[in-house]
N, C-alpha and C positions, 0 to 999 in steps of 0.2 A: 528303232530309230527311223524316222521318215526320210526317204530320199537317199538312204545309204548306198554307196556305190559298191557293186559286186562285179568282179572280173568275169567277163563273158567266157574267157578261156577256161575258167573253172566250172561254170554252169553248163556249157554246151555238152561236154562229155557226159555229164550226169543225165541230161535230158535224152541223149542218144541211148544211154543204158536203159532208161525207163521205157523208151519206145521199143527197144529190142526185146525186153522182157514181156511187153504187152502183146506180142504177136507170135508167141511160141507155138501153141497148139490149141485145139478147141477145148473149152471148158464144158464139163457136163453140168449145166446150170440147173439151179433149183427153181428159179422164177422165169420159165421160158428160156431165153438166152442169157438172162442176167444171173450173176452170182448173188449170194445172200447179202454181202456187204461190199463196200468199196474202200479198200485200205485195211491195213492190219488192225488198227484200233477199232474202227467201226465193226469189222468182222468179229472181233472178240465180244461185241455187245449185240450179237444177233443181227447186225447190219444197221441198227438204229443210229441215225445221223442227221435227220432233217432239222431238228432243233438243237443238236449237240455236235457241232463241228469240232473235230480234234486234229485234223491235219489237212494237207493241201489236196487231198482227193475229195474234199467237201463238195466241190461243184458237181460231182456225180450224183449227189442227192439233193442239194439245195445251193444254188449259186450264191445266195446271200450269206451263207456260212463262211465264205472266204473272208468276209469283213473282220472276223474275229480270230483269224489264224495268225496274222502278223507276217513278219519276214521269216520265211521258213521254206526248207526243201525237204521232200520226203521221197524215198524209194522203197519199194517192197517187192519181194519175190516169194513164191510159194510153190507147193506141189500138191496136186490133186491125185488121190489114189482111188480109182473107180473100177468096179467090176460089173459087167452086164451079163445077165442070163435071160435070154429071150427065146421064144419059139415063133415060127412063122407058118401059118396055114394049118399046122397040126402040132399037138403037144409033143409028138415024136421028132419033129424037125427042129432040133435044138441048136442054139448058137451061144457062144461064150466069148467074152472079151475082157481082158484086164489091161487097164491103161494107167500109166504114170504121166501126169500132164503138168508141165511147168506153167506158171502164170506170173504176172507181175504188173506193176504200174507205179504211180507216184504223182509228183507235181511240184510246183514252185509258186511262191506268192510274195508280192512286194507291197508293203504299206507305203503308198506314195505320199500321203498326207493324213491328218487326223480323220478325214472323211472318205478318202478314195483308196482303193486297193486294185491291183491288177495281178492276176495269176493264171496258171494253166494247170488243169487236172488232166491226167492221162490214165485211162482205165480200159479194160478189155471186157468183151462179152463173147459168148459163143456156145456152141453145142456140137455134139457129134459122137460117133463111135466107129469101131473097126472090128468086124466080126471075123475077118480072115477066112471067110468061106462064102460060097454063093448060096443064095436062098433056093435055087433050083439049078439043075444041070443046064449047061450052056450059057450061064450068066457069069459075070465077073464077081470077085469077092465083094461081099456087101460091106459098105462103109461110106460115111459121109462126114464132112466137117465144115463148120462155119466159124471163122475167127474174125472178130471185128475189133479194131483198135480205135478208140475215140480220144481226141484231144479237145479240151474245152477251154479256150481262152475266156477269161471271166473278169468282168469289172463289177465292183461293188461301190455303193455310196451309202454313207450313214446319214439318214435324214435327221435323226436324233442320236445322241450317244448310245441309246439302247435300242435303236430301230434301224435296220439296214435292209437295203434292196440290192439285188444282183441280177446280172444277165450274162448268159454264156452263148457263144457261138460254138456249136459242136461240129467238128470236122471228123469224118470217119473214113476208114478204109477197110474193106472186106476181103477176106481170102476164102474162097469156096471150092469144095471138091466133092464129087459124088461118084461112087463106083457101084457096079452091080445092080443098077436100076433096071426097071422093066415096065412094060405096058401089057395090057391084055389084048390079044389079037381078036379079030372077029370070030375065030373058031373057039375062043375061050381059053387058049393056052397062053403061057407067059412068053413074051417076046422081049429080047434084050434092047435096052435103050442105050445109046452111045454115051460114053463118059468123055467129057471135054477137059479132063485133067484139072489142074489147079488154076483158077481164074481169079481176077481181082476187079473190084469196082469201088468207086469213091462215092461218098454221100455227105449230106449236110443237114443240120437241124439246129435247134436252139432251145434254151431254157431260161426261165425267169423264176425268181424266188424272193421271199421276204422272211426276215427273222426278227422277232421282237422279244426283248428281255424286260418285262415290266417290273421285275424285282430281281434281287440277287438269287432268289430261290426258285425262279420259274422262267421258262422261255417257251415260245411257240413259233413254229415255222411252217411254211407252205411253199410248194414249188410246182411248176408245170413244165413238162418236157414235150416238145413237139414231135411229130412223126419225123423220123430220119429218112429222108428221101435219097435213095441210092440209084446210081446209074444201072443200065442194063448189064446183066452178068453175061459176058461173052460165051457163046456156045450154048449155055443152058437156057438162054432167052428164047431159043428156037424150038425147044422141046419141053424140058421139065417145067420151065417158068412161062411158057408161051401163053397160057390162059390166065395168068395171074399178075400181069403187069410187067413181066420180063425182068424183075428185080427182086431183091430181098430187103425190103424196107424195115426200119425199126419202128416199134409201136409208140404212140403217144402215151403219156402217163401223168397222173397227178399224185402228189404226196403231201401229207400233213404230219406234223410231229410235235410232241411236247417233251420237255425235259424238266425234271423236278429235283431239287436239292434238299431233301428232308433234313439232313444234317450236313455240316460244312464239307466233310470229306466224301460224301456220297452223292451220286447222280443216278437217277432212274430216267431212262428215255424210252419213249414209245412212238412208233411210226405206223402210219397206215398208207398203203400204196394201192392204186388202182391202175393196172396195166391193160391197155386196150388192144389186146391181140385180136379180138373179134372184129376189129375194123381195119386191120392191117394185112393186105395181101403180101406174100402168099400164105401167111399163117392162118388166115380165116377161111381158106378154101378147102372144101371137103376132099378134094383129090390129092392134096399135098399134106396138110397138117390138121385142119379143122380145129384150131385152138380156140379156147373160150377166153373171154376177159377174165383177168385174175385179180383177186383180192389178197393182199399180203399184210400181215401184222408182224412187226419186229419190236422186240422188247429187250432192253439191255440195262445192265447195272455196272457202274464203275465205282471203285472205292480207293481213295488215296490213303494207303497204309502209312506213308510218311512222305517227306519232300521228294524222295527218289523213286518210290515204288507205287504203281497203280495196278490194281487187279480188276479184271473184267469178266463178266459172264452174260449170257443172253440166250434168246431163242427166237425162232421165226416160224410162223405158221402161214401157209398159203393154200388157196384153193387150187384145184388141179386144172391145168390147161387142156388136158387130154381126158376124154371119156372112153369107156370100155368098148364102144362101138367103132372107135377109130384107132385102135392099137396097131392095126396092120399098116396104115399109112404113116404111122409114127415109129415104125420099126427102126428107122435110121436116126431117130432123134430121141434117145432114151433118157433124157433129163427129166425124170418123172417124180422125184422126191419132193415132198411138201412140208416136212417137219424137220427142223434143224436145231441143234444145241451147240453153243459155242462157249469158249473161254479164252482168256488172254491176259497179257500184262504189258506194262511199259516200265523200263528201268532207266533212270537218268544217269548216264555215265559221267557227265559234268553239266555245267550250266547251259551248254549249247548243243549237246548231243544226247539223244535217247535211242534206245533199242526197244523194239516191241515185237511181240509174238502172239499169234492166235492159233487156235485149233478149232476146227469145225467138224461135227459129226452129224450127218444126215441120216435119219432113221430109214432103214431099208424099206422099200416099197415095191409091191407087185400090183400090176393091173392085168386082170384076166379078161381077154377079149370076149366080146359078146356080139350077137347079131352078125353083120358082115365080117367082123374081125374074130369070130370064133376060131380058136386054135392059135391065135397070135397073141402071145402073152409077153409082157415086159417086166423086167425086174432090175433094180439098180441098188448097189451098195456104193457109198460115197463118203470120203473123208478128205479133209484139206488142212494143211498147215502153212502158215505164212510167217515170214520174218521181215520186219521193216526197220529202217533207219531214218532218223529225223535230225536235221541240223537247223538251228535257228541262228539268225545273223542280224 
């Protein structure tokens, strides 16, 4: 129903809950700082969402997708179970970390008229680890985390009944912490770099997208996300980030996707993402990350068993942001997995409320250091489960 009134007293506490879930702890991301999918439903399909929006987190992959969501509120929460096994400088200098990391997000959307919608998607990104031990005597315990919460107010317009465009203003806040860092002294020994504790910075970016459904059996979408420009990170701007712009900006990316309905109850969705880490400081700097541009393919399948139950599965394949010559500088950012399998479901409790669940298993990966990183090896095991609630109004 267009223009339906909703009490702000009911909506505001839900938005606060979404925001609180989104800033819990760092995620050990699979695509640089990004998770495989945004929202429980997309995650159950390997993240595929550019041409197949299913909930109000759609603006995280294609702003135009919000045109097809309708009047809806979503919230999801999840848990990442990750274990890191790394070495630094020598195969005998071993480090281990096991982390249980809560995550969350959601959104809300309003159909203002047959052509216009307005909504907000809330989603988090991040990376980090905590080894609980120093890499060398005299240093603090090694660990770092980057948590970023994005809120994307989004407007869509239907040019035609089957063609929509959308635009998002993305407002972000970062929480950053790094401990046990070091520099190399002129004598060649390791010298401690000060920790500035937990610091915060704000940032802004934008996104545009288009979604076309030329037939009931096929849709195609595309989107572009600008670089997220963040302010200087207090304290770290004078040492760790001094040579790379003093901030932790987010990369630009472009995404294309298709969705096919070979039979009425089935949807097959495929996305391609190009994430431009190689042009974004400090991620492109050899002294901090030296990340490469990343290609990501996401494939998902959804099947409506009946009017109440939908089953999902999918996978994601990505190129590596990290090469074996730079494992040492990525010791603190061990989100290295590139192959993911997912599954999930949605069950309709009644005509206005649904519950969804997804499970994600990332195939364990090891990168063995070479060249200047010989002896610095990275290994990660990663699983994630999410639970989401949807209310239509």
